[in-house]
C-alpha positions in Angstrom: -66.8 -44.4 41.2 -70.6 -44.8 40.6 -72.6 -41.7 40.3 -75.3 -43.3 42.5 -74.9 -42.6 46.2 -76.8 -41.8 49.3 -76.5 -38.1 48.7 -79.7 -36.5 47.6 -79.1 -34.8 44.2 -80.8 -31.4 44.0 -83.0 -30.9 40.9 -80.7 -28.2 39.5 -79.4 -27.4 36.0 -76.1 -25.7 35.2 -74.7 -23.4 32.5 -70.9 -23.6 32.5 -68.1 -21.9 30.7 -64.8 -23.8 30.1 -61.9 -21.5 29.3 -58.5 -22.4 27.7 -55.5 -22.2 30.0 -54.3 -19.2 28.1 -57.3 -17.2 29.5 -55.8 -17.3 33.0 -52.9 -15.2 34.4 -50.1 -16.6 36.4 -50.0 -18.1 39.0 -53.5 -19.3 38.4 -52.6 -20.6 34.9 -49.9 -22.8 36.5 -52.3 -24.1 39.1 -54.8 -25.2 36.4 -52.1 -26.6 34.2 -50.9 -28.9 37.0 -54.5 -29.6 38.0 -55.6 -30.8 34.6 -52.7 -33.3 34.6 -54.0 -35.3 37.6 -54.9 -38.9 37.0 -58.2 -38.5 38.8 -60.4 -35.4 38.6 -63.5 -34.7 40.7 -67.0 -35.0 39.3 -70.1 -32.9 39.6 -71.3 -35.4 42.2 -68.1 -34.8 44.2 -68.8 -31.0 44.2 -72.3 -31.6 45.4 -71.3 -34.0 48.1 -68.8 -31.5 49.5 -71.3 -28.7 49.5 -74.0 -30.7 51.2 -71.6 -31.9 53.9 -71.1 -28.2 55.0 -74.9 -28.0 55.8 -74.7 -30.9 58.3 -72.9 -29.1 61.2 -74.8 -27.0 63.7 -74.8 -24.2 62.9 -74.6 -25.0 59.2 -71.8 -23.6 57.0 -73.7 -22.1 54.0 -70.6 -20.8 52.3 -67.1 -22.4 52.4 -64.5 -20.6 54.5 -62.0 -20.9 51.7 -62.5 -20.8 47.9 -62.3 -24.1 46.1 -59.2 -24.9 44.1 -61.1 -27.4 42.0 -62.5 -27.2 38.4 -64.2 -29.3 35.7 -61.8 -30.1 32.9 -62.6 -30.7 29.2 -60.5 -31.2 26.0 -61.9 -28.9 23.3 -60.3 -29.4 19.9 -57.1 -30.6 21.5 -57.0 -27.6 23.9 -57.3 -28.1 27.6 -60.1 -26.0 29.1 -61.2 -25.6 32.7 -64.3 -24.5 34.4 -63.4 -23.4 38.0 -65.9 -24.3 40.6 -65.6 -21.1 42.6 -67.9 -22.7 45.2 -67.5 -20.0 47.7 -68.5 -17.2 45.3 -71.5 -19.2 44.0 -72.6 -19.9 47.6 -72.8 -16.2 48.3 -74.7 -15.6 45.1 -77.1 -18.5 46.0 -77.6 -17.0 49.5 -78.8 -13.7 48.0 -81.6 -15.6 46.1 -82.9 -17.7 48.9 -85.5 -15.2 50.0 -87.5 -15.7 46.8 -87.4 -19.5 47.1 -88.5 -20.2 50.7 -91.0 -18.8 53.2 -89.2 -16.8 56.0 -90.0 -19.4 58.7 -88.5 -22.3 56.6 -85.5 -20.2 55.7 -84.8 -19.2 59.3 -85.1 -22.9 60.4 -82.6 -24.1 57.7 -80.2 -21.1 57.9 -80.6 -19.0 61.0 -80.6 -15.2 60.4 -77.3 -14.8 62.2 -75.7 -17.3 59.9 -77.1 -15.5 56.8 -76.1 -12.1 58.2 -72.4 -13.2 58.7 -72.3 -14.7 55.2 -73.7 -11.5 53.7 -71.1 -9.4 55.6 -68.3 -11.7 54.4 -69.5 -11.4 50.8 -69.6 -7.6 51.0 -66.0 -7.4 52.2 -64.9 -9.9 49.6 -66.7 -8.1 46.8 -65.0 -4.8 47.6 -61.7 -6.5 47.1 -62.8 -8.4 44.0 -65.1 -6.1 42.0 -64.5 -7.9 38.7 -65.1 -11.4 39.9 -67.7 -13.6 38.1 -68.7 -17.2 38.3 -67.9 -19.8 35.6 -71.1 -21.7 36.6 -74.7 -20.6 36.8 -77.4 -22.7 38.5 -81.2 -22.8 38.4 -83.5 -25.3 40.2 -86.4 -27.3 38.8 -86.1 -26.0 35.3 -83.7 -24.9 32.5 -84.3 -21.2 31.6 -85.5 -20.7 28.0 -82.7 -18.1 27.5 -80.1 -20.9 28.0 -81.4 -23.0 25.2 -81.0 -20.1 22.8 -77.2 -20.6 22.9 -77.4 -24.2 21.5 -78.4 -26.2 18.5 -80.2 -29.5 18.6 -77.3 -31.2 16.9 -75.1 -30.4 19.9 -77.5 -32.3 22.2 -75.9 -35.3 24.0 -78.2 -37.8 25.8 -76.4 -40.7 27.4 -77.8 -43.5 29.5 -76.4 -46.8 30.7 -79.8 -48.1 31.7 -80.0 -46.8 35.2 -81.2 -43.5 36.6 -77.8 -42.7 38.1 -76.0 -43.0 34.7 -78.2 -40.6 32.8 -76.7 -37.4 31.3 -78.3 -34.8 29.1 -76.2 -31.8 28.0 -75.3 -29.4 25.2 -71.9 -28.1 24.4 -71.0 -25.4 21.9 -68.1 -23.0 21.1 -68.3 -19.6 22.7 -68.4 -17.9 19.3 -71.5 -19.9 18.3 -73.2 -19.2 21.6 -72.7 -15.5 21.2 -73.8 -15.5 17.6 -77.0 -17.3 18.3 -77.8 -15.1 21.3 -77.3 -11.9 19.3 -79.4 -13.2 16.4 -82.2 -14.2 18.7 -82.1 -10.9 20.6 -82.3 -9.0 17.3 -85.3 -11.1 16.2 -87.2 -10.5 19.5 -86.6 -6.8 19.4 -87.8 -6.6 15.8 -91.0 -8.7 16.3 -92.2 -8.5 19.9 -92.1 -6.0 22.7 -89.3 -6.1 25.2 -90.0 -8.8 27.7 -88.4 -11.3 30.2 -86.8 -13.4 27.5 -85.1 -10.4 25.8 -84.0 -9.0 29.2 -82.7 -12.5 30.1 -80.7 -12.7 26.9 -79.1 -9.3 27.5 -78.0 -10.4 31.0 -76.6 -13.8 29.7 -74.8 -12.0 26.9 -73.1 -9.6 29.3 -71.9 -12.6 31.3 -70.6 -14.4 28.2 -68.6 -11.3 27.1 -66.4 -11.8 30.2 -64.9 -15.0 28.9 -62.2 -16.0 26.3 -63.5 -16.2 22.7 -62.2 -19.8 22.4 -64.1 -21.0 25.5 -66.8 -23.7 25.4 -70.3 -23.2 26.8 -72.1 -26.2 28.4 -75.7 -26.7 29.5 -76.0 -29.6 31.8 -79.4 -30.9 33.0 -77.7 -32.0 36.2 -80.1 -33.3 38.8 -83.1 -32.8 36.5 -82.4 -36.1 34.9 -83.6 -37.7 38.1 -87.0 -35.9 37.9 -87.8 -37.1 34.4 -88.2 -40.6 33.0 -85.9 -42.0 30.4 -88.7 -41.6 27.8 -89.2 -37.9 28.7 -85.5 -37.2 28.5 -85.2 -39.0 25.1 -88.1 -36.9 23.7 -86.9 -33.6 25.2 -85.8 -31.4 22.2 -86.0 -28.0 24.0 -83.2 -26.3 22.1 -84.9 -27.3 18.9 -88.2 -25.9 20.1 -86.6 -22.6 21.0 -84.8 -22.4 17.6 -88.0 -23.2 15.8 -89.9 -20.5 17.7 -87.2 -17.9 17.0 -87.1 -18.9 13.3 -90.9 -18.6 13.1 -90.9 -15.1 14.6 -88.1 -14.1 12.1 -90.3 -15.3 9.2 -93.4 -13.5 10.6 -95.3 -16.7 11.5 -96.5 -15.9 15.0 -98.8 -18.9 15.1 -95.9 -21.4 14.5 -93.9 -19.6 17.1 -96.7 -20.0 19.6 -96.9 -23.7 18.9 -93.2 -24.2 19.5 -93.3 -22.1 22.7 -96.3 -24.0 23.9 -94.5 -27.3 23.6 -91.6 -25.9 25.6 -93.8 -24.3 28.3 -95.9 -27.4 28.8 -92.8 -29.6 29.2 -91.1 -27.4 31.8 -94.3 -26.5 33.6 -94.7 -30.2 34.3 -91.2 -30.4 35.7 -91.7 -27.3 37.9 -95.0 -28.7 39.3 -93.0 -31.5 40.8 -91.4 -29.1 43.2 -94.6 -28.7 45.2 -95.8 -32.4 44.8 -95.5 -34.9 47.7 
């Protein structure tokens, strides 16, 4: 199945965790074991298509009535690992962030207050029964957070293209142990060289999230729909993880000027992407 379709792909990026089957308790482990053996598995485009389909009815369905039983599957060093979609949970989390993304009038037109209120009430009841639940997938729109790049090395970068926009892919993958080690080292450097700020706070928050997963898990950063907002040349030249690593290394060695240059390249690149959000 071609990735290109009539579905509008949101300009979103994703941070995913794939856990080995051993991380899950029965009966969920059995479900994922059987699931991973399917001859055909859904893609990220399939997940997106299903989510957008729920927004078509009147009134729209912002959060699925039932939790998804699907997942992304990857083979990591011969071990089957899965990343559950948990679409319903992520829908609730996204709903809580909408107020900061859209003006009230626009938000009310897209998702009426009564719809949002019912979804919030459903989430509150569910959260009381599932206090330890956490998503395997985190999403942002129109950019990739700097704190996500800290987890990866430039050598782990994968840029694939078959010559068409729909066939582009830019992602990083790394073992969980490496992601945690890089995060801890970067956080230590920031605390020793600069005042506490948004980046350090963001790293602490991401670190707490990563601690919830199996040590043999894999962490993936996927540019997702952002590959459709950038040209092939821009994607090929994008070395954001290398820029972040260079900046952290410069801070560690006491070279604040070099750190500023590396951060400047990163900031300029992603500012240009975010500016597209408000362009016609």
